[in-house]
C-alpha positions in Angstrom: 7.4 28.7 -39.9 4.4 29.8 -37.8 3.7 27.8 -34.7 0.4 25.8 -35.1 -2.3 26.4 -32.5 -3.4 23.4 -30.5 -6.7 21.9 -31.6 -9.4 19.9 -29.8 -8.9 16.3 -30.8 -12.2 14.8 -29.7 -14.3 16.4 -32.5 -14.9 14.9 -35.9 -14.9 16.9 -39.2 -18.5 17.9 -38.5 -17.6 19.2 -35.0 -19.4 16.3 -33.3 -17.8 14.5 -30.3 -15.7 11.5 -31.4 -13.1 9.1 -30.0 -9.7 9.8 -31.5 -8.5 7.1 -33.9 -5.1 6.0 -32.7 -4.7 3.1 -35.0 -1.9 4.8 -37.0 0.1 5.7 -34.0 3.2 3.7 -32.9 3.0 1.5 -29.9 5.4 3.1 -27.3 6.0 3.1 -23.6 3.8 5.8 -22.0 3.8 7.2 -18.5 2.1 9.9 -16.5 2.1 11.3 -13.0 -0.7 13.2 -11.4 -1.3 14.6 -7.9 -4.3 15.5 -5.8 -4.3 17.1 -2.4 -6.7 16.8 0.5 -6.7 19.7 3.0 -8.1 19.0 6.5 -9.2 21.4 9.3 -6.3 21.6 11.8 -8.0 19.5 14.5 -8.9 16.7 12.0 -5.3 16.6 10.6 -4.0 16.3 14.2 -6.4 13.5 14.9 -5.5 11.7 11.7 -1.8 12.0 12.5 -2.3 10.7 16.0 -4.3 7.7 14.6 -1.7 6.9 12.0 -4.2 7.7 9.2 -6.7 5.1 10.4 -10.4 5.8 10.8 -13.3 3.8 12.1 -13.7 2.5 8.5 -10.1 1.2 8.4 -6.7 2.2 6.9 -7.2 5.5 5.0 -4.1 5.2 2.8 -4.6 1.5 2.1 -8.2 2.1 1.0 -7.3 5.1 -1.1 -4.6 3.1 -2.9 -7.1 0.3 -3.7 -9.8 2.7 -4.9 -7.3 4.8 -6.9 -6.0 1.6 -8.6 -9.4 0.4 -9.5 -10.2 3.8 -11.0 -7.1 3.8 -13.1 -8.1 0.5 -14.6 -11.6 1.7 -15.3 -10.9 5.2 -16.6 -12.3 4.3 -20.0 -15.7 3.5 -18.3 -15.8 6.9 -16.7 -14.4 9.3 -19.3 -16.4 8.7 -22.6 -13.6 9.1 -25.2 -10.7 7.4 -23.3 -9.5 4.2 -24.9 -9.3 1.0 -22.8 -5.6 0.5 -22.0 -3.5 -2.3 -20.7 -2.0 -0.9 -17.5 1.6 -2.1 -17.0 2.1 -0.3 -13.7 0.3 1.9 -11.2 1.8 3.3 -8.0 0.7 5.7 -5.4 2.7 7.8 -3.0 0.6 9.3 -0.2 2.2 11.6 2.4 1.7 14.7 4.5 2.7 17.9 2.6 2.5 20.3 5.5 0.5 20.1 8.7 -3.0 19.9 7.2 -2.5 18.7 3.6 -2.3 15.1 2.4 -0.6 14.8 -1.0 -1.6 11.9 -3.3 0.6 11.1 -6.3 -0.5 8.5 -8.9 2.0 7.2 -11.4 0.7 5.1 -14.3 2.6 3.2 -17.1 1.4 1.5 -20.3 2.7 0.4 -23.6 0.1 1.5 -26.1 -0.8 4.0 -28.9 -2.2 6.6 -26.5 -1.1 8.2 -23.2 -2.1 7.5 -19.7 -2.7 11.1 -18.4 -6.4 10.6 -17.8 -5.7 7.4 -16.0 -3.2 9.1 -13.6 -5.6 12.0 -13.1 -8.5 9.7 -12.4 -6.5 7.6 -10.0 -5.3 10.7 -8.0 -8.9 12.1 -8.0 -10.6 8.9 -6.8 -7.9 8.3 -4.2 -8.6 11.8 -2.8 -12.4 11.2 -2.9 -11.8 8.0 -1.0 -9.8 9.9 1.7 -12.7 12.3 2.0 -15.2 9.5 2.3 -13.1 7.7 4.9 -12.8 11.0 7.0 -16.2 12.7 6.5 -17.4 11.6 9.9 -14.7 13.8 11.4 -15.5 16.8 9.3 -17.1 17.8 6.0 -14.9 20.9 5.8 -12.1 19.1 4.0 -11.2 20.4 0.5 -9.8 18.5 -2.5 -7.5 20.1 -4.9 -5.7 21.0 -6.9 -5.7 17.9 -9.0 -3.1 18.3 -11.7 -0.9 16.5 -14.2 2.7 16.7 -13.1 4.4 15.0 -16.0 4.1 12.6 -18.9 6.3 10.9 -21.4 5.8 8.8 -24.5 4.1 9.9 -27.7 4.8 13.3 -29.3 4.7 15.6 -26.3 6.4 15.4 -23.0 5.5 17.4 -19.9 7.4 17.9 -16.7 10.1 15.8 -15.2 9.3 12.1 -15.0 11.0 9.7 -12.5 
């Protein structure tokens, strides 16, 4: 049996953009983990480490977690074909990954007919953007990326190792 090629799912029979109809899918537990990274110039990273990741605007990690959580819950308002989902859980882990890189991990859980990959990716992205905003007075030479999906479970396909 030949392996079937993946197809774009957000197109209707006419090739026009459309939201996927998930009404026939089973309601199952879904989870996804995504990460983003913020790279700082060496002097800025050293300053942030010394301040305990606090800026003149307040706690950088705390603010990023709040912003990322808000983004997870509003993903369907930002990405046109995402379904509004009940979010059962949302957690962030933010830690240094080397001398100059802050790693942001966003884990999202829901029990629904569709996955939460976009919610996890959006949460990790907005948390990284918030870190940038909190630190831009120190330098605008920070970079964000990569932003990537680390794993998912639930539904038909699984990816990566999920906690």
